[in-house]
RORO-541396 format. One record per residue (C-alpha): residue in three letters; x, y, z. Coordinates in nm, 4 decimals, m for minus. Example, Ala and Ser with C-alpha at 12.3 -4.5 7.8 and 13.67 -1.06 7.14 Angstrom:
<rec r="ALA" u="1.2300" v="m0.4500" w="0.7800"/>
<rec r="SER" u="1.3670" v="m0.1060" w="0.7140"/>
This chain:
<rec r="UNK" u="3.3772" v="m12.2407" w="m12.9693"/>
<rec r="UNK" u="3.6041" v="m12.0016" w="m13.2368"/>
<rec r="UNK" u="3.9467" v="m12.0779" w="m13.2594"/>
<rec r="UNK" u="4.1149" v="m11.7007" w="m13.3214"/>
<rec r="UNK" u="4.2534" v="m11.6029" w="m13.6622"/>
<rec r="UNK" u="4.6085" v="m11.6014" w="m13.8036"/>
<rec r="UNK" u="4.7077" v="m11.3003" w="m13.6091"/>
<rec r="UNK" u="4.7138" v="m11.5050" w="m13.2712"/>
<rec r="UNK" u="5.0838" v="m11.4827" w="m13.1107"/>
<rec r="UNK" u="5.0888" v="m11.8195" w="m12.8904"/>
<rec r="UNK" u="4.6708" v="m11.9698" w="m12.9065"/>
<rec r="UNK" u="4.6390" v="m12.1627" w="m12.6099"/>
<rec r="UNK" u="4.3924" v="m12.4480" w="m12.4825"/>
<rec r="UNK" u="4.2617" v="m12.3253" w="m12.1530"/>
<rec r="UNK" u="4.0471" v="m12.5064" w="m11.8584"/>
<rec r="UNK" u="3.8130" v="m12.1989" w="m11.7440"/>
<rec r="UNK" u="3.5764" v="m12.4695" w="m11.5525"/>
<rec r="UNK" u="3.3685" v="m12.8045" w="m11.5308"/>
<rec r="UNK" u="3.3795" v="m12.8642" w="m11.9143"/>
<rec r="UNK" u="3.4207" v="m12.4880" w="m11.9944"/>
<rec r="UNK" u="3.7131" v="m12.4247" w="m12.2600"/>
<rec r="UNK" u="3.8274" v="m12.1916" w="m12.4604"/>
<rec r="UNK" u="4.0701" v="m12.0529" w="m12.7002"/>
<rec r="UNK" u="4.2813" v="m11.7752" w="m12.5620"/>
<rec r="UNK" u="4.5737" v="m11.5538" w="m12.7291"/>
<rec r="UNK" u="4.8764" v="m11.5603" w="m12.4474"/>
<rec r="UNK" u="5.1575" v="m11.3331" w="m12.4929"/>
<rec r="UNK" u="5.4514" v="m11.5385" w="m12.6039"/>
<rec r="UNK" u="5.6737" v="m11.6211" w="m12.2717"/>
<rec r="UNK" u="5.9545" v="m11.4723" w="m12.2339"/>
<rec r="UNK" u="6.3252" v="m11.6059" w="m12.1008"/>
<rec r="UNK" u="6.3992" v="m11.5137" w="m11.7772"/>
<rec r="UNK" u="6.6264" v="m11.7653" w="m11.6985"/>
<rec r="UNK" u="7.0091" v="m11.7951" w="m11.9374"/>
<rec r="UNK" u="6.9251" v="m12.1967" w="m11.9342"/>
<rec r="UNK" u="6.5490" v="m12.1487" w="m12.0280"/>
<rec r="UNK" u="6.4520" v="m12.2598" w="m12.3643"/>
<rec r="UNK" u="6.1552" v="m12.1582" w="m12.5723"/>
<rec r="UNK" u="6.0280" v="m12.4843" w="m12.7780"/>
<rec r="UNK" u="5.7307" v="m12.5216" w="m13.0582"/>
<rec r="UNK" u="5.5051" v="m12.7203" w="m12.9551"/>
<rec r="UNK" u="5.4192" v="m12.9643" w="m13.2537"/>
<rec r="UNK" u="5.2228" v="m13.2326" w="m13.0416"/>
<rec r="UNK" u="4.9887" v="m13.3257" w="m12.7274"/>
<rec r="UNK" u="4.9098" v="m13.6369" w="m12.5946"/>
<rec r="UNK" u="4.6164" v="m13.6498" w="m12.4124"/>
<rec r="UNK" u="4.6235" v="m13.7865" w="m12.0654"/>
<rec r="UNK" u="4.3890" v="m13.9208" w="m11.8104"/>
<rec r="UNK" u="4.4469" v="m13.6710" w="m11.5382"/>
<rec r="UNK" u="4.3708" v="m13.3859" w="m11.8410"/>
<rec r="UNK" u="4.0428" v="m13.5379" w="m11.9084"/>
<rec r="UNK" u="3.9874" v="m13.5175" w="m11.5401"/>
<rec r="UNK" u="4.0256" v="m13.1829" w="m11.5042"/>
<rec r="UNK" u="3.8212" v="m13.0845" w="m11.7362"/>
<rec r="UNK" u="3.5153" v="m13.3274" w="m11.6245"/>
<rec r="UNK" u="3.6031" v="m13.2383" w="m11.2350"/>
<rec r="UNK" u="3.7816" v="m12.9288" w="m11.1788"/>
<rec r="UNK" u="3.9955" v="m13.0795" w="m10.9334"/>
<rec r="UNK" u="4.2445" v="m13.4302" w="m10.8829"/>
<rec r="UNK" u="4.2804" v="m13.4474" w="m10.5183"/>
<rec r="UNK" u="4.4253" v="m13.1325" w="m10.3372"/>
<rec r="UNK" u="4.4812" v="m13.0092" w="m10.6657"/>
<rec r="UNK" u="4.1664" v="m12.7712" w="m10.7643"/>
<rec r="UNK" u="4.1224" v="m12.5347" w="m11.0555"/>
<rec r="UNK" u="4.0844" v="m12.1783" w="m10.9090"/>
<rec r="UNK" u="4.1839" v="m11.9745" w="m11.2048"/>
<rec r="UNK" u="4.2197" v="m12.0425" w="m11.6128"/>
<rec r="UNK" u="4.4681" v="m12.3295" w="m11.6955"/>
<rec r="UNK" u="4.6003" v="m12.4139" w="m12.0285"/>
<rec r="UNK" u="4.5871" v="m12.7945" w="m12.0316"/>
<rec r="UNK" u="4.7674" v="m13.0765" w="m12.1867"/>
<rec r="UNK" u="5.1619" v="m13.2275" w="m12.0709"/>
<rec r="UNK" u="5.2651" v="m13.4904" w="m12.2977"/>
<rec r="UNK" u="5.4351" v="m13.2718" w="m12.5556"/>
<rec r="UNK" u="5.6992" v="m13.2527" w="m12.8471"/>
<rec r="UNK" u="5.8374" v="m12.9714" w="m13.0330"/>
<rec r="UNK" u="6.1053" v="m12.8067" w="m13.1940"/>
<rec r="UNK" u="6.3581" v="m12.5138" w="m13.0281"/>
<rec r="UNK" u="6.2936" v="m12.2106" w="m13.1396"/>
<rec r="UNK" u="6.4630" v="m11.9720" w="m12.8956"/>
<rec r="UNK" u="6.7520" v="m12.0260" w="m12.6801"/>
<rec r="UNK" u="6.8941" v="m11.8544" w="m12.3254"/>
<rec r="UNK" u="7.2703" v="m11.7494" w="m12.3093"/>
<rec r="UNK" u="7.3506" v="m11.9889" w="m12.1330"/>
<rec r="UNK" u="7.2111" v="m12.3185" w="m12.2713"/>
<rec r="UNK" u="7.5070" v="m12.5288" w="m12.4934"/>
<rec r="UNK" u="7.3295" v="m12.8773" w="m12.5543"/>
<rec r="UNK" u="7.0262" v="m12.7147" w="m12.7747"/>
<rec r="UNK" u="6.9842" v="m12.5046" w="m13.0763"/>
<rec r="UNK" u="6.7484" v="m12.3530" w="m13.2565"/>
<rec r="UNK" u="6.5734" v="m12.6023" w="m13.4854"/>
<rec r="UNK" u="6.6225" v="m12.9172" w="m13.2837"/>
<rec r="UNK" u="6.3032" v="m13.1522" w="m13.2045"/>
<rec r="UNK" u="6.2709" v="m13.2463" w="m12.8238"/>
<rec r="UNK" u="6.0725" v="m13.4258" w="m12.6047"/>
<rec r="UNK" u="5.9558" v="m13.2015" w="m12.3053"/>
<rec r="UNK" u="5.9796" v="m13.3368" w="m11.9477"/>
<rec r="UNK" u="5.6525" v="m13.1219" w="m11.8417"/>
<rec r="UNK" u="5.8147" v="m13.0640" w="m11.4209"/>
<rec r="UNK" u="6.0308" v="m12.9000" w="m11.2869"/>
<rec r="UNK" u="6.1459" v="m12.9314" w="m10.9716"/>
<rec r="UNK" u="6.2794" v="m12.6958" w="m10.7162"/>
<rec r="UNK" u="6.6507" v="m12.8784" w="m10.7024"/>
<rec r="UNK" u="6.7364" v="m12.7545" w="m10.3827"/>
<rec r="UNK" u="6.4841" v="m12.9430" w="m10.1332"/>
<rec r="UNK" u="6.6356" v="m13.2597" w="m10.0105"/>
<rec r="UNK" u="6.4343" v="m13.4970" w="m10.2409"/>
<rec r="UNK" u="6.5411" v="m13.3246" w="m10.5092"/>
<rec r="UNK" u="6.9063" v="m13.3306" w="m10.3819"/>
<rec r="UNK" u="6.8378" v="m13.7110" w="m10.2986"/>
<rec r="UNK" u="6.7340" v="m13.7788" w="m10.7222"/>
<rec r="UNK" u="6.4211" v="m13.8030" w="m10.6288"/>
<rec r="UNK" u="6.3082" v="m13.4951" w="m10.7773"/>
<rec r="UNK" u="5.9300" v="m13.6316" w="m10.8720"/>
<rec r="UNK" u="5.8624" v="m13.6264" w="m10.4687"/>
<rec r="UNK" u="5.9519" v="m13.2619" w="m10.4792"/>
<rec r="UNK" u="5.6366" v="m13.0477" w="m10.3087"/>
<rec r="UNK" u="5.7883" v="m12.7400" w="m10.5158"/>
<rec r="UNK" u="5.7416" v="m12.9427" w="m10.8373"/>
<rec r="UNK" u="5.5657" v="m12.7070" w="m11.0871"/>
<rec r="UNK" u="5.4046" v="m12.9564" w="m11.2967"/>
<rec r="UNK" u="5.2721" v="m12.8662" w="m11.6708"/>
<rec r="UNK" u="4.8637" v="m12.8288" w="m11.5999"/>
<rec r="UNK" u="4.8783" v="m12.9019" w="m11.2777"/>
<rec r="UNK" u="4.6592" v="m12.5977" w="m11.0195"/>
<rec r="UNK" u="4.8407" v="m12.3568" w="m11.0723"/>
<rec r="UNK" u="5.0586" v="m12.4180" w="m11.3395"/>
<rec r="UNK" u="4.9884" v="m12.3624" w="m11.6733"/>
<rec r="UNK" u="4.9929" v="m12.6801" w="m11.9267"/>
<rec r="UNK" u="5.1618" v="m12.7427" w="m12.2920"/>
<rec r="UNK" u="4.8382" v="m12.7110" w="m12.5639"/>
<rec r="UNK" u="4.9804" v="m12.3856" w="m12.6650"/>
<rec r="UNK" u="5.1779" v="m12.2703" w="m12.9536"/>
<rec r="UNK" u="5.4790" v="m12.1779" w="m12.7587"/>
<rec r="UNK" u="5.6568" v="m12.3336" w="m12.3766"/>
<rec r="UNK" u="5.9198" v="m12.2564" w="m12.1878"/>
<rec r="UNK" u="6.1377" v="m12.5102" w="m12.0407"/>
<rec r="UNK" u="6.4907" v="m12.5602" w="m11.9169"/>
<rec r="UNK" u="6.7502" v="m12.7025" w="m12.1238"/>
<rec r="UNK" u="6.7804" v="m13.0398" w="m11.9763"/>
<rec r="UNK" u="6.3940" v="m13.0934" w="m11.9610"/>
<rec r="UNK" u="6.4171" v="m13.1046" w="m12.3329"/>
<rec r="UNK" u="6.4923" v="m13.4056" w="m12.5047"/>
<rec r="UNK" u="6.6889" v="m13.3721" w="m12.8294"/>
<rec r="UNK" u="6.5496" v="m13.6229" w="m13.0818"/>
<rec r="UNK" u="6.7667" v="m13.8896" w="m13.2810"/>
<rec r="UNK" u="6.6587" v="m13.9189" w="m13.6187"/>
<rec r="UNK" u="6.4468" v="m14.1855" w="m13.5813"/>
<rec r="UNK" u="6.2268" v="m14.0930" w="m13.3299"/>
<rec r="UNK" u="5.9715" v="m13.8260" w="m13.4901"/>
<rec r="UNK" u="5.7612" v="m13.5900" w="m13.3112"/>
<rec r="UNK" u="5.4586" v="m13.7843" w="m13.2607"/>
<rec r="UNK" u="5.6403" v="m14.0462" w="m13.1407"/>
<rec r="UNK" u="5.8095" v="m13.8195" w="m12.8892"/>
<rec r="UNK" u="5.4853" v="m13.6728" w="m12.7450"/>
<rec r="UNK" u="5.4445" v="m14.0732" w="m12.6301"/>
<rec r="UNK" u="5.7779" v="m14.0575" w="m12.4596"/>
<rec r="UNK" u="5.5772" v="m13.9101" w="m12.1071"/>
<rec r="UNK" u="5.3650" v="m14.1929" w="m12.0463"/>
<rec r="UNK" u="5.6219" v="m14.4133" w="m12.1299"/>
<rec r="UNK" u="5.8790" v="m14.2173" w="m11.8884"/>
<rec r="UNK" u="5.5800" v="m14.3014" w="m11.6205"/>
<rec r="UNK" u="5.6028" v="m14.6845" w="m11.7082"/>
<rec r="UNK" u="5.9513" v="m14.6906" w="m11.7293"/>
<rec r="UNK" u="5.9514" v="m14.5715" w="m11.3299"/>
<rec r="UNK" u="5.7088" v="m14.8187" w="m11.2027"/>
<rec r="UNK" u="5.9274" v="m15.0398" w="m11.4050"/>
<rec r="UNK" u="6.2150" v="m14.9372" w="m11.2473"/>
<rec r="UNK" u="6.0570" v="m14.8871" w="m10.9010"/>
<rec r="UNK" u="6.0113" v="m15.2822" w="m10.9288"/>
<rec r="UNK" u="6.3518" v="m15.3988" w="m10.9682"/>
<rec r="UNK" u="6.2543" v="m15.6069" w="m11.2616"/>
<rec r="UNK" u="6.5561" v="m15.8436" w="m11.3626"/>
<rec r="UNK" u="6.5644" v="m16.0778" w="m11.6720"/>
<rec r="UNK" u="6.3590" v="m16.3974" w="m11.6463"/>
<rec r="UNK" u="6.1268" v="m16.2786" w="m11.3819"/>
<rec r="UNK" u="5.7258" v="m16.3066" w="m11.4209"/>
<rec r="UNK" u="5.5109" v="m15.9953" w="m11.4461"/>
<rec r="UNK" u="5.1519" v="m15.8985" w="m11.4616"/>
<rec r="UNK" u="4.9845" v="m15.5705" w="m11.4925"/>
<rec r="UNK" u="4.6912" v="m15.4819" w="m11.4543"/>
<rec r="UNK" u="4.5306" v="m15.1789" w="m11.6383"/>
<rec r="UNK" u="4.5567" v="m15.2254" w="m12.0330"/>
<rec r="UNK" u="4.5283" v="m14.8664" w="m12.0732"/>
<rec r="UNK" u="4.8304" v="m14.6568" w="m12.2614"/>
<rec r="UNK" u="5.0369" v="m14.6339" w="m11.9308"/>
<rec r="UNK" u="5.0048" v="m15.0279" w="m11.8598"/>
<rec r="UNK" u="5.0631" v="m15.0974" w="m12.2032"/>
<rec r="UNK" u="5.3855" v="m14.9574" w="m12.2138"/>
<rec r="UNK" u="5.4597" v="m15.0992" w="m11.8925"/>
<rec r="UNK" u="5.4074" v="m15.4632" w="m12.0199"/>
<rec r="UNK" u="5.6749" v="m15.2922" w="m12.3403"/>
<rec r="UNK" u="5.9288" v="m15.1834" w="m12.0518"/>
<rec r="UNK" u="5.8986" v="m15.5174" w="m11.8480"/>
<rec r="UNK" u="5.9661" v="m15.6954" w="m12.1989"/>
<rec r="UNK" u="6.2418" v="m15.4277" w="m12.2488"/>
<rec r="UNK" u="6.3904" v="m15.5177" w="m11.9316"/>
<rec r="UNK" u="6.4411" v="m15.9140" w="m11.9594"/>
<rec r="UNK" u="6.0313" v="m16.0440" w="m11.8152"/>
<rec r="UNK" u="6.0033" v="m16.3620" w="m12.0771"/>
<rec r="UNK" u="5.6416" v="m16.3859" w="m11.9132"/>
<rec r="UNK" u="5.4045" v="m16.0679" w="m11.9140"/>
<rec r="UNK" u="5.0885" v="m16.0796" w="m11.8491"/>
<rec r="UNK" u="4.7944" v="m15.7838" w="m11.9304"/>
<rec r="UNK" u="4.4700" v="m15.8287" w="m11.6987"/>
<rec r="UNK" u="4.1762" v="m15.6013" w="m11.8059"/>
<rec r="UNK" u="3.8255" v="m15.6213" w="m11.8468"/>
<rec r="UNK" u="3.8265" v="m15.4821" w="m12.1529"/>
<rec r="UNK" u="3.8261" v="m15.7192" w="m12.4554"/>
<rec r="UNK" u="3.9566" v="m15.4885" w="m12.6963"/>
<rec r="UNK" u="4.2207" v="m15.3725" w="m12.4742"/>
<rec r="UNK" u="4.3164" v="m15.7282" w="m12.3986"/>
<rec r="UNK" u="4.3707" v="m15.7944" w="m12.8130"/>
<rec r="UNK" u="4.5558" v="m15.4832" w="m12.8266"/>
<rec r="UNK" u="4.7854" v="m15.5776" w="m12.5452"/>
<rec r="UNK" u="4.8539" v="m15.9458" w="m12.6650"/>
<rec r="UNK" u="4.9594" v="m15.8326" w="m12.9933"/>
<rec r="UNK" u="5.1434" v="m15.5490" w="m12.8609"/>
<rec r="UNK" u="5.4102" v="m15.6585" w="m12.5571"/>
<rec r="UNK" u="5.1904" v="m15.9027" w="m12.3165"/>
<rec r="UNK" u="5.2709" v="m16.2366" w="m12.3273"/>
<rec r="UNK" u="4.9986" v="m16.3612" w="m12.2201"/>
<rec r="UNK" u="4.6474" v="m16.1737" w="m12.1309"/>
<rec r="UNK" u="4.3758" v="m16.2381" w="m11.9081"/>
<rec r="UNK" u="3.9718" v="m16.1014" w="m11.8619"/>
<rec r="UNK" u="3.9464" v="m16.1418" w="m11.4792"/>
<rec r="UNK" u="3.5554" v="m16.2702" w="m11.3903"/>
<rec r="UNK" u="3.3055" v="m16.2157" w="m11.1535"/>
<rec r="UNK" u="3.4411" v="m16.4125" w="m10.8524"/>
<rec r="UNK" u="3.6640" v="m16.3563" w="m10.5469"/>
<rec r="UNK" u="3.9999" v="m16.1426" w="m10.5766"/>
<rec r="UNK" u="4.2044" v="m16.4937" w="m10.4754"/>
<rec r="UNK" u="3.9836" v="m16.6980" w="m10.7180"/>
<rec r="UNK" u="4.1472" v="m16.4842" w="m11.0266"/>
<rec r="UNK" u="4.4826" v="m16.4983" w="m10.8775"/>
<rec r="UNK" u="4.4458" v="m16.8781" w="m10.8432"/>
<rec r="UNK" u="4.3207" v="m16.8859" w="m11.2749"/>
<rec r="UNK" u="4.6005" v="m16.6284" w="m11.3640"/>
<rec r="UNK" u="4.8917" v="m16.8497" w="m11.1476"/>
<rec r="UNK" u="4.7552" v="m17.2161" w="m11.2940"/>
<rec r="UNK" u="4.6944" v="m17.0223" w="m11.6850"/>
<rec r="UNK" u="5.0419" v="m16.8961" w="m11.7023"/>
<rec r="UNK" u="5.2383" v="m17.1851" w="m11.4930"/>
<rec r="UNK" u="5.4180" v="m16.9394" w="m11.2520"/>
<rec r="UNK" u="5.4621" v="m17.1693" w="m11.0015"/>
<rec r="UNK" u="5.3899" v="m17.0091" w="m10.5976"/>
<rec r="UNK" u="5.2711" v="m16.6896" w="m10.7863"/>
<rec r="UNK" u="5.4142" v="m16.3875" w="m10.9898"/>
<rec r="UNK" u="5.7768" v="m16.2709" w="m10.9094"/>
<rec r="UNK" u="5.6307" v="m15.8600" w="m10.9937"/>
<rec r="UNK" u="5.2545" v="m15.7193" w="m10.9864"/>
<rec r="UNK" u="5.2283" v="m15.3667" w="m11.1083"/>
<rec r="UNK" u="4.8707" v="m15.2268" w="m11.0937"/>
<rec r="UNK" u="4.8240" v="m14.9781" w="m11.3749"/>
<rec r="UNK" u="4.4429" v="m14.9720" w="m11.3204"/>
<rec r="UNK" u="4.3668" v="m14.7998" w="m10.9550"/>
<rec r="UNK" u="4.0802" v="m15.0718" w="m10.9211"/>
<rec r="UNK" u="4.0700" v="m15.1429" w="m10.5968"/>
<rec r="UNK" u="3.9128" v="m15.5581" w="m10.7283"/>
<rec r="UNK" u="4.3223" v="m15.5517" w="m10.9332"/>
<rec r="UNK" u="4.4589" v="m15.4336" w="m10.6157"/>
<rec r="UNK" u="4.2851" v="m15.7039" w="m10.3952"/>
<rec r="UNK" u="4.3923" v="m15.9697" w="m10.7125"/>
<rec r="UNK" u="4.7444" v="m15.8054" w="m10.7409"/>
<rec r="UNK" u="4.8616" v="m15.9225" w="m10.4077"/>
<rec r="UNK" u="4.6805" v="m16.2437" w="m10.4017"/>
<rec r="UNK" u="4.8704" v="m16.3683" w="m10.7392"/>
<rec r="UNK" u="5.2431" v="m16.2554" w="m10.6055"/>
<rec r="UNK" u="5.4490" v="m16.5686" w="m10.4910"/>
<rec r="UNK" u="5.6110" v="m16.4857" w="m10.1421"/>
<rec r="UNK" u="5.8928" v="m16.2274" w="m10.1532"/>
<rec r="UNK" u="5.7565" v="m16.1129" w="m10.4236"/>
<rec r="UNK" u="5.7240" v="m15.6970" w="m10.5593"/>
<rec r="UNK" u="5.4402" v="m15.5091" w="m10.5907"/>
<rec r="UNK" u="5.4374" v="m15.1626" w="m10.7504"/>
<rec r="UNK" u="5.0968" v="m14.9137" w="m10.7489"/>
<rec r="UNK" u="5.1345" v="m14.6765" w="m11.0453"/>
<rec r="UNK" u="4.7465" v="m14.6383" w="m11.0852"/>
<rec r="UNK" u="4.5643" v="m14.3773" w="m10.8799"/>
<rec r="UNK" u="4.1466" v="m14.4768" w="m10.8068"/>
<rec r="UNK" u="3.9971" v="m14.3643" w="m10.4815"/>
<rec r="UNK" u="4.2228" v="m14.1884" w="m10.1928"/>
<rec r="UNK" u="4.1192" v="m14.5084" w="m9.9748"/>
<rec r="UNK" u="4.0828" v="m14.8865" w="m10.0735"/>
<rec r="UNK" u="3.9958" v="m15.1844" w="m9.8662"/>
<rec r="UNK" u="4.3190" v="m15.3957" w="m9.8650"/>
<rec r="UNK" u="4.4339" v="m15.7590" w="m9.7962"/>
<rec r="UNK" u="4.6704" v="m15.7035" w="m9.5494"/>
<rec r="UNK" u="4.7313" v="m16.0816" w="m9.3666"/>
<rec r="UNK" u="4.8113" v="m16.1851" w="m9.7619"/>
<rec r="UNK" u="5.0571" v="m15.8820" w="m9.8140"/>
<rec r="UNK" u="5.2245" v="m15.9390" w="m9.4438"/>
<rec r="UNK" u="5.2281" v="m16.3484" w="m9.4373"/>
<rec r="UNK" u="5.3851" v="m16.3718" w="m9.8332"/>
<rec r="UNK" u="5.6335" v="m16.1125" w="m9.6885"/>
<rec r="UNK" u="5.5446" v="m15.8876" w="m9.9778"/>
<rec r="UNK" u="5.7567" v="m15.5795" w="m10.1469"/>
<rec r="UNK" u="5.5440" v="m15.2568" w="m10.2150"/>
<rec r="UNK" u="5.6136" v="m14.9443" w="m10.3307"/>
<rec r="UNK" u="5.3873" v="m14.6797" w="m10.5114"/>
<rec r="UNK" u="5.5132" v="m14.4709" w="m10.8362"/>
<rec r="UNK" u="5.4968" v="m14.0912" w="m10.8910"/>
<rec r="UNK" u="5.5783" v="m13.9609" w="m11.2673"/>
<rec r="UNK" u="5.8865" v="m13.9881" w="m11.3038"/>
<rec r="UNK" u="6.2247" v="m13.9006" w="m11.1987"/>
<rec r="UNK" u="6.6191" v="m13.8408" w="m11.2766"/>
<rec r="UNK" u="6.7136" v="m14.0240" w="m11.6276"/>
<rec r="UNK" u="6.3262" v="m14.1821" w="m11.7053"/>
<rec r="UNK" u="6.2845" v="m13.9633" w="m11.9867"/>
<rec r="UNK" u="6.6397" v="m14.0762" w="m12.1461"/>
<rec r="UNK" u="6.5838" v="m14.4100" w="m12.0671"/>
<rec r="UNK" u="6.2526" v="m14.3409" w="m12.2642"/>
<rec r="UNK" u="6.4011" v="m14.1987" w="m12.5441"/>
<rec r="UNK" u="6.6596" v="m14.4401" w="m12.5835"/>
<rec r="UNK" u="6.4404" v="m14.7547" w="m12.5678"/>
<rec r="UNK" u="6.2521" v="m14.5930" w="m12.8771"/>
<rec r="UNK" u="6.5508" v="m14.5574" w="m13.0246"/>
<rec r="UNK" u="6.6969" v="m14.8504" w="m12.9882"/>
<rec r="UNK" u="6.4246" v="m15.0175" w="m13.0769"/>
<rec r="UNK" u="6.3979" v="m15.2137" w="m12.7646"/>
<rec r="UNK" u="5.9900" v="m15.0339" w="m12.7173"/>
<rec r="UNK" u="5.7418" v="m14.9120" w="m12.9758"/>
<rec r="UNK" u="5.5158" v="m14.6387" w="m12.9021"/>
<rec r="UNK" u="5.3801" v="m14.5732" w="m13.2945"/>
<rec r="UNK" u="5.0844" v="m14.8732" w="m13.2304"/>
<rec r="UNK" u="4.9820" v="m14.6533" w="m12.9122"/>
<rec r="UNK" u="4.8895" v="m14.3260" w="m13.1830"/>
<rec r="UNK" u="4.5764" v="m14.4000" w="m13.2349"/>
<rec r="UNK" u="4.4411" v="m14.0915" w="m13.3833"/>
<rec r="UNK" u="4.6056" v="m13.7193" w="m13.4612"/>
<rec r="UNK" u="4.3594" v="m13.3807" w="m13.4327"/>
<rec r="UNK" u="4.4119" v="m13.0209" w="m13.5191"/>
<rec r="UNK" u="4.4489" v="m12.8039" w="m13.2462"/>
<rec r="UNK" u="4.1258" v="m12.6018" w="m13.3456"/>
<rec r="UNK" u="3.9281" v="m12.9434" w="m13.2603"/>
<rec r="UNK" u="4.0829" v="m13.0278" w="m12.9372"/>
<rec r="UNK" u="3.7796" v="m13.0004" w="m12.6900"/>
<rec r="UNK" u="3.6342" v="m13.2583" w="m12.9721"/>
<rec r="UNK" u="3.9410" v="m13.5118" w="m12.8835"/>
<rec r="UNK" u="3.8572" v="m13.4787" w="m12.5042"/>
<rec r="UNK" u="3.5129" v="m13.5710" w="m12.5545"/>
<rec r="UNK" u="3.6400" v="m13.8851" w="m12.7710"/>
<rec r="UNK" u="3.9432" v="m13.9352" w="m12.5134"/>
<rec r="UNK" u="3.6464" v="m13.9406" w="m12.2345"/>
<rec r="UNK" u="3.4218" v="m14.2051" w="m12.4589"/>
<rec r="UNK" u="3.7070" v="m14.4390" w="m12.4435"/>
<rec r="UNK" u="3.7901" v="m14.4350" w="m12.8179"/>
<rec r="UNK" u="4.1154" v="m14.5081" w="m12.9439"/>
<rec r="UNK" u="4.4240" v="m14.5900" w="m12.6876"/>
<rec r="UNK" u="4.6283" v="m14.2639" w="m12.7320"/>
<rec r="UNK" u="4.4737" v="m13.9123" w="m12.9102"/>
<rec r="UNK" u="4.7439" v="m13.6375" w="m13.0481"/>
<rec r="UNK" u="4.6146" v="m13.2729" w="m13.0287"/>
<rec r="UNK" u="4.8579" v="m13.0856" w="m13.3197"/>
<rec r="UNK" u="5.0302" v="m12.7895" w="m13.2305"/>
<rec r="UNK" u="4.9200" v="m12.4238" w="m13.3818"/>
<rec r="UNK" u="4.9352" v="m12.3948" w="m13.7449"/>
<rec r="UNK" u="4.9510" v="m12.0904" w="m13.7630"/>
């Protein structure tokens, strides 16, 4: 798969079908709304959903029917602004929020625009993603970076915003104990955000020793590797080893794995809060008796909503959350396919693809 010459105007990394990708030169998009800006994309993180589309061609009801540009975890530099833009100028470095709601439906007007049924989300069929030289966004979905956040860190603001939304769904208050299942990028960031929100006890749970070692160095106060025993037994071990009395105050599942869901329900104290952030199989068995008798507060979490991106930027700028440690590799744009293969193989934590150089 060859990269086109330096005459390319808007080189893009396009998914055509399962394991079928190509580099394609597309027209530089035109500003059609006076509030829009044109962003020269500089770094893009590879997300599990990108890999899933590459592997399977679909996620649930979202099916790749036409060629689609991949990528949605991006940062860049403003290269052109619309006539009504007032908060950004050419040359500004920004974190890019990649989902544009309709702004008119009831969820949008209620401040829950992540639930908008007409959401145009990057690299979700039929919408193209950000793995291109140029991408258009509304002014208010670009977040100007303070000087102490670089463009690589800014590409991690997207998964950090997912973690911010999950932790906000849990309504964590200072002093509460939190157990996070799944020590992938989002789970790790949930640990970091929970600590920033005042949790003194954050336990990361995973089946991979390497991830647990990283989690302990990064943001978790303790870790737990589940044994091949019933979920209730693993839950009792977590509670006992971490001196959590009747159980954890909050459980966040960032894995989507059925055993994690079961263990998470059992590890909570009566009246505790459970938030489902990870996506696994569409249907699983569920410990409904424990959820009912403990009168748990249960919530889902999907993407990010009003204020989440802004808070994510502020957490990094203030030093309350660090994302540099998660960036384990940066590859050139022309090596994008190889980067997808390495992420699929489980290498690294967060791999970034650099923007088009020419």
